[in-house]
N, C-alpha and C positions, 0 to 999 in steps of 0.2 A: 879222631886220630890220636888224641893225646892218650886215651886208654890203651890203644894198641902200642904206642911208644912205651908206656910204662910196663906193659905186660911182657913185651918181647925180650927184654934184657934178662930176666931170670930163665926164661925158656931157652934162650939161645945159650946160656952158660950150661944149663942142664943137658940139652939134646944136641946142640949145635946150630949154626945159623941156617945152613941148608936144609936141615931136617925140620926146622920150624916153619920155613916159608912155603915150600911146595904142598905139604899136606893141608896147610890152612887154605890155600886156593881150592883144593878139591872139596874141602868142607864147606867153604863159604860160597862157592860158585852156585850152587842149586838155590840158594836163598835169594839170589839176584832175580829169579823168576817171580818172586813174591812183590817186588816193587811195583809192577803195573796194577796190581790189585788194590792200590790205594783208593779207597772210597770211605764209607762209613762203617763203624762197627769193627767186626773182627778182622776184616781185610785191611783196615787201617792199622790195626795193632800188629798184624803179621807183617805188613810192609815196613812199619817202624822198626820192628826187630831186625828184619832183613837189612834195612839201611844201616842201623847201627853195627851189625856184623860186618858189612861191607867197608864202613869207614874204619872199624877197628883193624881189618886186614890191610887196609891202606896204610895205617899207621905202623903195622908190624913190617910191612914190605919197605917202608922208608927208614 
């Protein structure tokens, strides 16, 4: 979440607050389907990346 909080300020200044929030949800939402793939190997790496993107998006929204 900290990473999302750090990233959102410059993006909001450049593009506007509303324009940063809703497209981010459209981009991050499909990655939520990778979280149930947590297992070993590549599935774990994909799920970890998806979880990172979801938490960054939560930081952006807050």
